[in-house]
C-alpha positions, 0 to 999 in steps of 0.5 A: 878625360882622366878620372882619379883612381882609388886603387889598382890591382896589377897581375903579371904572368912572366914567360920564363919565371921571374926571380926576386929575393924575399929581402928585396925592398918594396920599391925595388921589387916594383922596379924589377917587375916594371922593368920586366913588363917593359922588356917584354918578359911577361906573357900577360898583364892584367890591371883593374883600376877602381875609380873614386866613383866606384866604377872599374875598368880592366886592361889587359895585355897578352903576348901575341905569341902566346895567343897564336899558340892557343 
């Protein structure tokens, strides 16, 4: 069962940095960041979703290679 989300925060840490022009539109910036996540260029992605009833859920994806190095 799914619940309606009021807001979500996404934090990405990139493995080798990430280039993005300050003049990039919001839509293109989001597209580039999502492409980087999709293509495995992130070391870690954290998402915090806040639902309409006030509850929160945390989702985290970390690169398995980075976890092995710790």
